[in-house]
N, C-alpha and C positions, 0 to 999 in steps of 0.2 A: 662630404662633412672630412672625415680626417682619412690621409692616405700616406702611408710610408712604408718607401720599398725594403726589403728585409725578409726575415724570417724568424719564427720561432719568439726564443727569449728576449734579442734585441728588437725587433719587430715591437713587442709587448712595451719594453723598457722606452723606446722610441714616444711611442704612443701617447703613453702616461706622461712623458714629459712634456710632451705637446699640448695637455689639459685632458687626455681622454681619462675616462673613468676607467680603471682594471677590470670592471666587467665587459665593460666597449671592446675594449684594448685584447682580451681573451677572445670575446666574439670575431673580432677581425682576423685574427693571427687561425684561428679554425675555419671560417670562409674563407680566407686567402689560402688556405691548403685546398679549400675543395674547388674553390678559383679556378686556381692552376692545374688540377685534376682535372676539370671538365672543359679546359680552354686547350687540352691535350699536351698537358704535360707528364713525363712517364715517371717523376722522382717523388711527387704529390700522392695524397690517398685523402679522399674526404674525409673531413670532419666535422662534428656536430655534436652538441651535447644538447640531445632533443628535448628533454625534460626541462634544462635551462633554457632554450631558444624560446620555450612555452610560456616561460613563468617570468623571466627576465628581459625587459623592453632593451634595455641597453647592450644585454649579450645579444639580442635578435637583432639590432639596429646595426652593431659592429660586426656582426657574419654577414649582413643583408648587404653593405660597402664592402667588406673586404672580398666577398665572393665575386661581385662585379667588375671592383678594381682589377682584381688579380684574373679574371677571367678574361678579360679585356687583354690585358698585358702580355698573357699566355698565347692568347689567339694569335698577336700580333707578330708573336716571336716564331710561332710555328710557322706562321702563312712567309714571314721571311725567310726562314728557313729551307720551305718550299723551293721556294723563288729562285733562292741562289742555288739550291741544287740541281734545278732545270735547267740553270743557265750552263751549269758546270755538265749535263746531260747532253746538252746541245753541242 
């Protein structure tokens, strides 16, 4: 659906400017933080408003989209960093 690099307020505002609902944007921001953490990022922590996830379909969709996008991006960045480090170690 919608994806935008960034974090926090600027990401939320950018998503809304591109037509996302505020609920979707809130979920995307939280899901992205969670995806970054799951993908190996050391500066993010999982975020999820469980009650809102269960009752707000737009938030849940945004969270899922943000999680998948940011987890994949973080995993790729971590892998690239490991590969670069291994070249330096040789």
